[in-house]
C-alpha positions as CSV (number, residue, x, y, z in Angstrom):
1,M,4.6,24.9,-4.6
2,N,3.8,23.4,-8.0
3,V,2.0,20.0,-7.7
4,N,1.8,17.7,-10.7
5,V,-1.7,16.1,-10.7
6,E,-2.5,13.2,-13.0
7,R,-6.0,11.7,-13.5
8,R,-6.5,8.3,-15.1
9,V,-9.0,5.4,-15.2
10,I,-7.7,2.8,-12.8
11,G,-10.7,0.4,-13.1
12,V,-14.3,-0.1,-13.8
13,I,-17.0,-1.2,-11.3
14,E,-20.0,-3.2,-12.5
15,V,-23.2,-2.5,-10.5
16,D,-26.1,-4.9,-10.7
17,S,-27.9,-4.0,-7.4
18,G,-28.0,-0.2,-7.7
19,T,-25.6,-0.1,-4.7
20,V,-21.8,0.4,-4.2
21,V,-20.0,-0.7,-1.0
22,V,-17.1,1.5,0.2
23,G,-15.0,0.2,3.0
24,D,-12.2,-2.1,4.2
25,P,-12.9,-5.6,3.0
26,V,-12.3,-7.1,6.4
27,Y,-15.5,-5.4,7.6
28,A,-17.7,-6.5,4.7
29,L,-16.4,-9.8,3.2
30,P,-16.4,-13.2,4.8
31,Y,-13.2,-14.1,6.7
32,A,-12.9,-17.9,7.3
33,D,-9.8,-17.6,9.5
34,R,-11.9,-15.6,12.0
35,S,-15.2,-17.4,11.5
36,K,-16.6,-14.1,10.2
37,A,-19.6,-14.5,7.9
38,G,-19.4,-11.1,6.2
39,V,-22.3,-8.9,5.1
40,D,-25.5,-10.6,4.3
41,Y,-26.9,-8.9,1.2
42,S,-30.5,-9.8,2.2
43,A,-30.0,-7.9,5.5
44,L,-29.2,-4.6,3.9
45,P,-31.7,-1.7,4.5
46,D,-34.0,-0.4,1.8
47,L,-31.7,2.1,0.1
48,T,-34.3,4.6,-1.3
49,G,-33.9,8.2,-0.4
50,A,-30.5,9.2,0.8
51,P,-27.4,8.7,-1.4
52,A,-25.3,7.2,1.3
53,Y,-25.9,4.9,4.3
54,Q,-23.6,3.8,7.1
55,L,-23.8,0.0,7.4
56,G,-24.9,-0.4,10.9
57,D,-22.1,0.1,13.3
58,Q,-19.5,-1.0,10.7
59,P,-17.1,1.5,9.1
60,V,-18.6,0.7,5.7
61,V,-20.7,3.1,3.6
62,L,-23.3,2.1,1.0
63,L,-23.8,4.4,-2.0
64,S,-27.1,4.4,-3.9
65,N,-29.4,6.7,-5.8
66,F,-26.8,7.5,-8.5
67,G,-28.5,6.1,-11.6
68,G,-28.7,2.4,-10.9
69,D,-27.1,-0.5,-12.7
70,G,-24.3,-0.2,-15.1
71,A,-20.5,0.0,-15.6
72,Y,-18.9,3.0,-14.0
73,P,-15.2,4.2,-14.3
74,V,-13.1,4.7,-11.3
75,I,-10.7,7.6,-11.7
76,G,-7.5,7.7,-9.8
77,E,-5.8,11.0,-9.0
78,F,-2.0,11.1,-8.4
79,E,-0.1,14.0,-7.0
80,D,3.5,13.9,-7.9
81,G,3.1,10.1,-8.4
82,E,1.4,9.4,-5.1
83,F,-2.2,8.0,-5.2
84,T,-4.3,10.6,-3.4
85,R,-7.9,10.1,-4.5
86,A,-10.3,7.7,-6.1
87,V,-13.4,9.1,-7.8
88,I,-16.3,7.0,-9.1
89,E,-17.9,8.7,-12.1
90,F,-21.6,7.8,-11.8
91,E,-22.1,8.3,-15.5
92,P,-22.5,4.9,-17.1
93,L,-19.9,3.9,-19.7
94,E,-21.1,3.9,-23.3
95,E,-21.6,0.3,-24.5
96,D,-19.8,-0.5,-27.8
């Protein structure tokens, strides 16, 4: 079976805390309709050491120890036109 795979930049994330959050927004962001406060940044654990941390009992992962602050490209992979994968390239973009 011949699969056509396309890779392209689908966005850029700006990191100013040395940490990236991966998860469904309903678990991390405030939700006024449900009186849900969201994640309190000051309550996050010290993220030195391991590259990934589970956010308490939430289905949210914090990524760190990848080089720190900067702008990082997000690469989308598409197999036969279907979005199948997102990859964050933790090599900072060159500033113009």
